[in-house]
N, C-alpha and C positions, 0 to 999 in steps of 0.2 A: 504494500500500500504506500502511495506517495503521501508525505506529510506536508506538501506544499499547499498551505492553507489558502494562499492568495489565488493560486490557480484553481483550486477547488471551488472557492467562493465565486470566482468569475464564471465558472462553468454553470453554476446554478442561477446566475442573474437572469431574470426574465423568464424563468421556467414557468410553464403554464399548465393548462388543463389536459393537454394530451392530444392524441391522434383521433382519427375516426370522426365520430359525430361532433366532437368539440372543435375540430380544426377550422370550420367555417366561422367560428366565433372569434377568431384572431389569436388563438393560443398557438404557441410554438409546437412544432410537430414532434411529439414524444410518443414512442411506441409503448402502449400499455402492455403489461405482462399478460400472458394468456391466463395465468392462474396465480393465486396467492394461497399461502398456508394460513389457516385460521387457528390461532393459539388462544385458548380460553383460560383465564386466570380467576374465574369466579370463586374457586375453592381456596384461593390464597389471597389475592388482592381484593376480590369482591367481598370476601367474608370480613374484611376490615371495616365495612360500612357500619355506622352506628345503628344499633337495633338488630343486627344479624348475628346469630350465634348458632353455628351448625354443629350438630352431634356427628359422630363418626358415621352413624347410619344415614344421616342427612347427606353427608359428603359422598357416600357410596351411591346413593340414589341420584344425586345431582350429576355425578360422573356418568352414570348410565344414560341419563337424558342427553347429555352433551355428546356422548358417543352415538346415540340414536340420531341426533341432528347431523352428525357427520363432520365435526370439527377435526382438525389434524392433530392437535395437541391439547392435553388437559393438564394444567398445572395443579398438582394435588395438594401442595402445601410445603411447609419447611420442616423436613425431618430433623428431630433433635431440638426444635424450638419449643415444643410443648408435648405433653403426653398424647393429646388428641391426634396430632399429625403423625406421631410415632405409630399409634394404633392403626391409623388409616392406611399407611403404607404397608404395615405388616399384614393387615387383612386384605388389602387390594390384591396381593399375590394370588390368593385362592378365591376371593369373593367377587372381584371385579373382572368380568369377562368382556373386554373391549373388542369390538368388531373391526373398527377402523382407526380409532384414535390411539395416540401414543401418550402414555402417562409420563409426566415430567416432575422431577423433584427440584425444589427451589432452595437456594442457599446463597452464600456470599463467598468472595475470595478469601484466601488465607488472611490472617491478621498481620499487621505490620511487625516485622522483626522475627517471624517464625518460619519454619519449613512447612511446605504444603503437606508433606507426608505426615506431619505431626499435628496438623490442624484438625480440631474436633469437628468443626462444621463440614469440612470436606470429607471427613471420614463418615459422617452421618449421611451425606449425599451418596456415597458409594454403597453404604449398607442398606440404603432404601431399595436398592435392586432395580431401579428403573433404567430403561434403555437410554433415556436422555435426561440431562440435568441442565438447569439454568442458574447461572451465578450472577450476582449483581456486583458491579464495580463502580466506584465513583469516577466520573469523567469530567468533573468540574474542578479546576484548581482551587477554587474557594473552599469546596467541601473537603478536599484532600488536606489542605493546610489547617482549616478551622475545625473540622469534625474529626478526621482521622488523626490529625496532629502528626503528620509524617511528611516526607519529601515527595515531590512529584516523581522522582526516579523510583522511589520505593513503591509508589502506587502503581507504576507501570510494571515493575517486577512482580508485584502481587498478582496482577492479572496473568502475566506470562506463566508464572510458576503454577498457579491454580489450574489454568486450562491444561497445561502440559501434564500435570498430575492426574487429572480426571480422564484425559485421553489415554494415559498409560494404564488406567483401570478399565478401559474399554467403553467409556461413556461417550455418547454424543454430547457436545457442549454448546449451549447458547449463552451469549454474554448480554446481560442487561446493562447497558451503559447509563447509569443513573445520572439525572440532571444533564443529559447530553446537550439538549438544545440551549439551555442556559449556559452551560460550560463552553460550548462551541462559540457562542456569541461573545463570551469573555476572553477566551484563549483558544482559538481553533487549533493551534499547533498541538497543545497538550491533549485536547479531546481526541484528535486523530491519532496521537501516539497510543492512547488506550486501545483504540480499535485495532491499530496495527499490531500491537503486542498480542492481542487475543487471536487475530487471524493467523499470525505467524506460528502461534502455539497450537493451532488446530481447531479453533472455534468454528463451528459450522454456520452460525448466524450471529450477526452483530445487531443488537436491538437498541435503537435510539429511543431513549425514554424522556418524556416531558413530565418529570416527576412532580413539579409544582403546578402543572396544568395551565400555565399562563402564556404559552407560545401561541402565536396567531398564524393563520394559514400562509401568509406571505413569507414569514420566517421559516416555516416548515419547508416550503418550496425551495428556498435558498439553501438551507442546511442539508436537506436530503439529497438534493442534486449534487452538492459538493462531495458528500460521502460516496454517492454512487460513482462519481468520476474517479474516486481514489481507491476503490476496492473492488475485488471480484467476488467477495463473500456475499452470502445472502444477507440482505438488509431487512431487519424487522423494525416495527415501530410500536410504541407503547405510550398512549396518551391519556392523561387525566383531564377531567372536564371542568376545571375550575373557571375557565373563561368561556365555557359553553361551546367550545370548538373541537372537542375530542373526535367526533365522527368526521367532521369536515377536515380536520388535520390528517386523519387516517387516509381519507380519499386523496388528498393532495400528495401525501407521501407515496401512495401507490403510483400516482401519475408520474412521480419523479424517481421511481426505481425500487421502492420497498416491495418485497414479495412475501413477507410474513407480517400479519396484522394481529396484534394482541388486544384483548379487551375482555369485557364481562357481559354475559347475558343480562339484558335489562339495565345495563349501565351501572351495575352495583360497584361499590368501591368507596374508599375513604374520602371524606370531605364531599365534594360534588360528584364523585364517582369516576369510573373509567369510561373509555370509549364503549358505546353500547353496540355489542355485536348483533343484537336484534335489528338494528338499523344499518350497521356497517355491511352485514352480509347481503341483504337485498339491494342496497345501494350499489355495491360492487357488481353483483351478479345481474340484476335486472336493468340497471341504468348505465353501467360502464362496460358490461360485457366481459367482466373478469370472473373466471370460475373461482368459487370459494368452497362451499360444501357441494357434494354431488347435486346436480341440477334437480333430480327427482325428489330431493329432500328439502327443497326450499319451502314446500307446503307445510313442513314441520316447524318452521320458525315460530309461528304464533302458538301452536299447542305446547311446544317445548318451553317457550318463554313463560307461558302461564303455569305450566306444571312446576317449573323451577320456582316461580313466585310463591306457589303454595308450599313447596318444600322448605323455602327459607323463611316462610311466614311473614312476608311483606306484601301488602296489597299492591298489585300492579297498577301503575298510573294509567287511568283510562285513556289519556291523551298521548300515551307513548307512541311514537311513530311505528307504523306497520302492525304492531302486535296489541295495542291498547283496544279496549272495548269501544272506544269512541274514535278510533283511527279512521274508520270509514262510516261514521255516523253522520247523518244529514238531518238538519232541523229546519232550515229556512225553506219555505214553500217554493221559492224560485229554484233552489238547488234540486229538490226532490222531483219537481215536475220535469226538469231537464234530464235527470238521471233516468227517469222512467222511459225517456226516448232514446237516450244514449248514455251508457254507463260511464264512459270516460269523460263526460262533461265536467264532473267535479271530483274525479278520482284519478290520482297520478299513476297508479298501477291497478291491475285487477286485484281486488282483495283476496281472492282465492289463490293467487299465485304465492302468497305467504301464509296460507291457511286461515286467513281471517274472512270476514264477510261484511257486506253492506248492511247497514241498519238505518231505518227511518225513525227518527225521534219525533214524537208527537208532543206538541206544546201549544201555547196560545199563539205562537208564530206560524202554526201549521196552516196550510191551505187544503183545499179539497183533494188535490193530488196526493199530498202527504198522507192524509187519512185513508185514501183508497189503497195506497201502497202498503200501509201498515195493516189494514184489514186483510189484504190479500196475503201478506206475510203470516198472519195469524189464522188464515183459513176462515175468516168471517165474511159473510155476504152483507154488504151495506148498500142500500139503494141511495138515490140522491137525497131523499128526505131524511134518511137516517144519518148520512154524512153531515148534513146541515145541522141536525140535532146534536150530534157529538161535538161538532165544531163550536156551537154556541155554548154547550156545557163546559167544554175545555176553557173557553175564554172567561166564562163566569167563575169557574172554580179556581183557575190559576190566578185570577185577580184577587180571589179571597185568600190565596196562599198555597194552594195545591201546586205540585211540581211533578207532573206525570212522567216526565222523561226518566225519572229515577224510581218510578213506581210501576213497573211493568204489569204486576198482578192487578192493581187497582184500575189501570188503564184498560186492560183486556176485559175486566168485568163491566166497565162503563160501555165499551164498544159492543159487547155481546148483549147487554141490556137494550141498547139502542137498536140492535138487529132483531129484537123480539125473540131471542132464543130462550124458550121456557126452561131449558135445563140449567141455564146459568142464573136464573132469577134466585134471589135469596131464599124465597119460600120453597124452592125446589129441594132444599136441604133442611132448613129450620127457620122458624120465625122467632125473633127476639121480642119477648113481651116486656121485659124490664131487666135492669141490672142495677146493682147497688154495691158500693165498696166503702169500707170504713177503715180508718187507721187510728189506733189508740196507743198512746204512750203512757205507761204507768210507772210511777216512781217505785223503786224496788230497793230499799235500804238493805244493806248486807251483801249485795252483789259487788264483788271487788272489781276494781278497774281493769283487771287482767282478764275478766270473763270473755270467752269467745263463742259462747253458745249462740245459735241463730236467734236473731231477734233481740239480743241484748246489746245495748249501745252505751257508750260512755260519753257524756257531755260535760266538759270541764266546768260549764256554768250551771249545770243542773244536777250533777251527780249521776249515779248509775240508774238505769231503768230498763224496762222491757217494752219493745215495740211489737204490736200485734196488728196485722192487716188481714182483713176478711172480706170476701166478695160473695155476693149471692146473685145468681143468674137464673132467670125464668125464660124458658123457650117452649115452643110448641113444635112437635115433630109428628107428622102424619096424624094430626088431631089429638095427640097426647101431650098434656102439659107437664113439663118437667122442671123441678126446682132443684138447684144444686148450689151448695155452699162449700167454699174452700178457703184455706189460709195460704198466704204467700209471703215472700220476703219483700213485698212492695205491692202497690195497687195493680200494676200490669201483670205481675206474676200471679197474683191472687185471681184476677179476672180470667187469665188464661187457664188456670187450674179449674176454676168453676165452670167455664164454658166447655172445656174438654170433658169434665165429669158429666155434664148434661148431655153432650152430643155423642161422645165416643161409643156408648153402647149401641147406638144405631148406625154409626159409621166407624167401624174398627180401623179403617185405613188412616184415621186421624192419628193413630199411635205412631205412625212412621213420619209424621210431620212435626218439625220442631223449630222453634224460634232460635235464630243464631245471632241477631244483633238488633239493638234498639237505640234509636237516635232521636234527640229532641233539639229543635232549633227555634229560638225566639225570633219572630219575624218583625216585631216593632219594639225595639228595646226602649224607646222613649216612654212606653207605657208601663215599664217596670213589670211587676208581677201580674199586671192585668193584660199583658201583651198576648197576641195571637201566637200560638205555638204550632209547629209542624212536627209530626211524629212519623218517622220512617221505620218500618219493621222489615228485616230480612228473615226469610223463612226458607227452609230446605226440606225437600221430600226425597223419595227414592229415585226420582228422575231429574233432579236438578233443583235450582233455587229460584226465588222470586221475591219481589219487594212490593210492599203496600204502604199506603199513606193515609193519614188522618190529619185534619186541621181544625182547630177550635181555640177559643179563649180559655177553655178548660182542658188542661193537659190530659186528664183522665178520659174525657170524651174523645179527644183526638186519638189517644192510645186505643180506645175501644173500637173506633171506626177502623183503624188500621188492623187491629187484631181480628175483627170479624171478616174483613176482606181477605186476610191471610188464610183463615180457616176455610172460607167459602172457595177461594181460588184453589187451595190444596185439594179440597174434595172434588172440585171440577176437574182438575188434572187427573185425579184418580179415576173419575168416572168416564172421561173421554179417552184416556190412555195417552201415553207419551208419544205415540206415533203421530198424533195430530198436532203436536206442539212445535213451535219454532225450533230450527236446528240448534241454535245456541243454547236452548234450554234442555236439550236431551242429554 
């Protein structure tokens, strides 16, 4: 590798978007690579995100999903750094059956002033038993002097010695050049010396890292082109998203010679996250014509992204590009009417190309075409008069505080009622005659402040006591009047228990329906405790989940309306069968 930084920088000046479709836009003619290697670091860098804590079982399941997607490399963690990663690599030998991906162990170069063969970190990498390893080295003179507190020559020797040792142990070696972009802009000669040492010692890929995540695309263009002109090794890139440019930076780097792209599914990672592979993969494959994962597996991008979101227990952002629930959701009437005639009018790619789907969101902004499309999606026949009726109801109810785009269950009940479907009318299942809920707090001297029994609360200003909530529900089912009373750990729980007690003997399928989330929002905070409240309930059954809504100045009434809708819709699903439900709910 040449370390002539001036020549390298000059080679990168003016680098642009590349050949092919972009050439007519004035970009310089750069031949895009036919393919790139996708290197996923969700299990290592992604797990450093605040709020994510993966068990060994979680890590094994995530790795299986990544292999299913078809990535080239899965970085499993840092062996020796903690017992969890030690166990993961030990179990991976027998339990992780990868079909196409290569498992990679991550670590660092030897410490300053030590021999590579004596370094514990390097020994742990060898003992992990993976075919490939990735080691991180500081490539910024600032970090070498201030963080490592050693000389630049020693930093270069640390890289050369570590790579040579790992190669002698039969490992493929990737080098993560930490802080490379910042380091190159400070001292390009030293940054290139680090890469030169790694390549000379046998490193297979030189990964340029934007560790602080602040590099912008024009800088990425300059630096990557300079490195490409100076080496014949595989160039990889690893971007953090602190400036919101991680995916864009990755695409620019590929246009300028990078052929390994690192990142995390769903953009997981420390601080603002890493480059989002859920967007990087389709951008490269569908828009730039660069092969990433096997073409036939692009349809797995959305299901894998959502599956991993469940495994890491982090709600997937609905607006995340390509894979979010709202990525291809349309609300404005102008958009939906256009899409009805031509799908690409407001969609930049076909949603099914990445395993997602078009959704039509119904709200007070909806026009007749939106309602007609939504009805067709649900298999409901609405004539012109019924559409007008639903549209009027939507505008009135949303003005009052309802929000049907997040309450699919309540919306479908409203539309089916307008269609005159007798099976979906409330009285097809039961009629609510009345309901009542009471909450009593009783002083209870003698209960110590450490008591943890249900219903026992400690109030610093009132001493210990016992809270009792009871609900009574009266319903009529097939002419039979039923009264049920139940206690709960709050009014909603008590009402739910009483309603189930009354209805379940006639509808045993209710046993498989359960509430999973309850959210309350105050709509007019200026009115204080007298404000209108919106309640959203998430419910799940054997064939999927749904949401229902209630709005009232009385939070118990709002909760009751949402609860009854949840039960009725669950019974409806059970009665009509999952085959007639929208695909996303099956």
